[in-house]
N, C-alpha and C positions, 0 to 999 in steps of 0.2 A: 108280506115284506115290510110294510110300514111298522107293524108290531115288533118285528125282530129288530128293526133299526132303533125303535124307541128303547127296547130292552138293553141293547148294546150301549146306547148313550148313557142310560142310568147306571149301568155297571161301571163304565169308565169314570163317571162322576164320583161314584162311591169309592172306587179304587183310588182316584186322585186325592180325595179328601183323606182317606186312610193314610196315604203316604205322607201327608203334611201334619199328622198328629204329633203334638208336643210330648216329649218324654217327661220323666219325673223332674221336679225343680232342682236346680243345682244348689248346693249349700252356700250360704252367704260368705263373701270374702272377708276373712279375718286378718286385720293388719296388726303387726306387732312391732315395737320400736327397735331401732338399730342399737348397737352396743353403746353404753356411756363412753365418751371419748376422753383422751388425755388423762387416763386414770393413773394417779400417783399417790403414794403413801409415804409419810415422813414421821419418824418417831423422835421426839425431843423430850428427854427425861421420861416421865410417865405419860406424857400427852402424845397421842397419835392423831395426825391430821390427814384426812383423806380428801383429795380434790378430784373432780371430774367434770366433764362437760355433759349437760343433760341432753339426751337424744332429741334431735330436731326433725327426724324423719322415720320412715318405716323400712323394714327389710325388703319390701317390694319396690323401693325407690320413690314412693310417694311421699309428699309433704303436705301439711305439717304432720308431726308424729302423733300417733295415737298412744300417748303416754300419760298416765295419771300419777305415777310415782316411780321412784328409783330406790331400791333397797340395797344396803351394803352389808355383806356377810364377812365373817372372819373365822379362821380355824387355826389353832396352834397344833403343830404336828411335826414329826421328823420327816425329812425328805419332801419330795414334790407331791402336790395334790392337784386334783382336777376341780373345775368350778362346781360340778355336781356334788363332789364330796364336801366342799366348803359349805354349800347350801344345806345339804342333808345333815352333816355331822357338826357343823359349826354353829355360830350364833349370829343373829341379825343384830348388828351394832348401831344401825342408823337407818333412817327413812327420810327421803326428800320428796315432798309433795310438789307436783308440777302444775303450773297454771295452765288452764285450757287456752288454746290458740284463739286469736280474734276471729270474729264472724266474717268469712270471706264475702258474704252477701251484703255487708254494710254499705250504705250509699257512699260513692266516691267523694273524697274531700271532707268527709266527716270522720271523727274518731270512731274506730271500729270497736264496739264493746266485745268482751269475750263471749264465746258461744255458751259458756256456763259460768256460774260464780267461781271466782278464784278461791282456792283453799287458803286458810290462814297460814301465813308464812310460806306460801308457795314460791317456786322458782320458775322463771320462764324457760321455754325450750331453747336449746343452744347456749344457755348461760352457764357460767361456772358455779358449781355447788360445792359446799364444804360440809364434811361430817367429822366429828371429833370423838375420840374414845380415850378414856383414862385406862391405861393398861399396866397391870402389875403381874409379873409371872407368878404362877402358883408355886407354893412351897414344894421343893423337890423336883421342879421342872428341869429337864435336860437343857443345859445352856446351848447345846447345838441345835435345838429346835428352832423353827421359824414360825412366825405368825403371818398367815397369808390372807389377803383380802381380795374380794371381787364385788362388782356392782352389776345389777341387772334392772332394766326398766320393765314396767308392767302397763298393759293397756287398760282402758276403762272397764273391761270385762274381767280383769285380774289375770290375764294370760301373760306369761313372761316373754320378753324378747330375747335377744342374744346377750351373752355375758360380755363384760368388759375384759380387758387384759387382766392378768393377775399381778399383784404387787405384794412383796413380803418385807418384813422387818425382822432383825435379830431380837431375841428376848433376853440377851445378856444384860447385866447392869450397865447403865450409861456411864461415860467418863465423868470425872469431876468438873464442876462448873468453874470457869475462870473467876478471878477477883474483879472488882469494879474497874472499868476502863477509865483511863485518863484522856482528856480531849484538849487539843491545842490547835491553833490555826494561824495561817498567815494570809497574805493577800490572794493567794491562788488555790489553797486547799486546806482541808481539815485532816489532822493526824490523830488517829485513835491508837492507843497502846494499852496493854493490859498485862498482868502478871502471868507468866508462862505456867502451864499445868504439867506436872510430872506424870508421865504415862505409867500405868500399873501393869501394862502388858507390852513389853518391848517388841513383840512380834506383830503388833497391830499399829499401823500408822495413825498418828494423832495430829489433827490440825484444828483450825478454828473457822467459824463462820461469824460474820458481823451482821446484825439485824437492826432495823428500826423497829422498836417495840410497838405493840398495839394489839387489838383484838385479832387481827390477821397480820402477824409480823411480816415485814418486807425484808428479804435477804439482800444484802448489798454485795456479797462476795459470789463470784462465779464458781469457785472451787475452794476446797479447804485450804487455808493459809498455813504455811509451815512456820513462819515467823509471827510473833505476837504484836504485829503492827499492821495498820490499814490506813490508806489515804483515800479520803472522800473528796471529790472535786465539786460537790454541790455547795459552792460558796454563794451566799445571798445575805447581804448585810441586814441585820435586824431579824433574821429568821431564827427559829429555835431548831436545834438538831439534837436528837436523842439516840443513844446507842446502847445495845446489849451485845454480849459476846457469848458464844456457845462453843465448847470443845466438841470435836468430831472424831469418831473412830470409823475406819473403813474396814468392813469385814466381808471379804469376797464380793466386792462391788456393792455391798449394802452399807449404808451409812447409819450411824447411831449418834445422836447428838445429846449433849448434856442439858440440864436445866439452864436457864439464862443466868448470866451474871447480873449483879445489881445494875440498874440503869444509870447512865450519866447523861444529863441534859445541859446544853449550853445555848446562850443567845449570842449569835455572831455579831460582834461589834467591830467597826473599822477604826483601829488606832494606828494605822500605818500611813506615814507621811509619804507624799510623792517624792520622786527624785528632784534634786535641784536642777532647774533649767540649764541647758548647756548651749554654748556657741553664741553668747550675746555679742552682737555687733552694733555699733552706733555710727551713723553717718550724719555729718553736719549739713544743714541747709540754711536758707535765709531766715534768721530768727527762729529756728526750730532744730530739733534733733530727732532723727528717725532711728528707731530701734527695731531690731529683728533678732530672733533666736530660734533654736531648734525646738519644735513642739514636743511636749511630753507624750508618752504612749500609754499612761495609766487609763484604764477604761472608765474609772469614776472621777476623772479630772473635771473640776468645776471651772478653772481658769487660772489667771495669773495676776499677781499684784506687782505693780511697778514702784520701785524705790528711786529716789533722787536726792543728791546732795549738791547744793548750790550756795557757795562755791564748792569745787570738787573735793576739797579737803575737809568739808564739813560732815555733819552727821546725816546718814541716809534716813529719809522719812517717806512713808507711802504717799503716792500721788494719785492713786485710783481708788475711789470709795468702794467700788465693787470690782470683783475679779473680771478682767477682760478675757474674752473667749479666744481671740486670735493671737498668734505668736508674732504680732507686729504692733508697733505703737508709735505715734507721732506726738512729740512733746514741744509745745510752744514756749520759747524762752527768749529773753532779751538778746539782741545781737551782741556778740562778743563774750557771752557768758561761758565760763569754763565749768562744766557740769560733770558729775559722776552718776552712773546708773547701775542698778542691779534688778534682778527679777526673782520672784518667788512663786512657786506653784501651789495651788490649793485644790483639795479634792472635795467631793460632795458631802463628806462627813465633817468638813472643817479642818482637817489635818493639813498643816502647812509644811512645805519643804524647807531645807536650808536655803539661804539666799545665794544666788548665783555669784560668779566672779564679778567684781566691780570693774566697770569700764568707764573711761573719761573721754570727753570731747569738748571742743569749743564751737559754739554756734557762730555762723557768719553774720 
């Protein structure tokens, strides 16, 4: 009986061990980046600018993204195409290298070095990247064709993630560029005007966009302007403002812009005098005259200069060496003096207003 019990215990032990045996190892989890975000394409003359946000995560929801680069592809074709067709049949027109993320195990409170050396010219995850292409349609190309773009990120093993949205541009010749804009300004705004462009295709709406020129031009207009004028509210005395204008055609919700007009740059100088102070009132007191007036509303007002004539029919002369800030003033004069007063406003650029109405009073 004891031998049988021992045999049964051994069999149970062996059987239990066999049930816990591990199977073949699972393949390692491979993460791929999410699609490049905010993908947009703009054609201006022969220059095509592609903007997108570099992936900052993976398709399984984990972060940071396993992304080493983002490639941009383009294909000119009739009709709609798929991302796979663009990649297989088109051309890679740009590549953005992505900086590795910081080391998550770096000591707290210390700058976290990247987990690997950053590639030259690399872009951080979740940052905006720019790719440019110089595009000229091939001879004999069908004007109805479209050039369609797509971007895709690759992980460090070279495996692609998901495609961005598609964006297309027309390949027809761009409209004519406007002439050089004229720039003028007043105290509140800058006005830009330019020669109107004649449309060569009456069936295609023609408008204008206004830009601040630069390596990455900044567009100031929200939508194409119908009129050849634009008002910029960015008034700052002493600042330089530069402008270029582009004609815009809208073809079935796709926009095509011209090359830029010649640039016009101006330095904003304040040559505009304040308004003359209003409502000057004088009240006599013992050997003094009290003055009060309505305050001016100019934002760049520096103060007021007080003028006095004593006797009242004499010539007005300034009595304040520096502009006074308040819209009140007390002037000490001999008792019984018959005096005339006026006020003048001064702004921070030194521009002076006309002199206010002249008011007379006799001190007690």
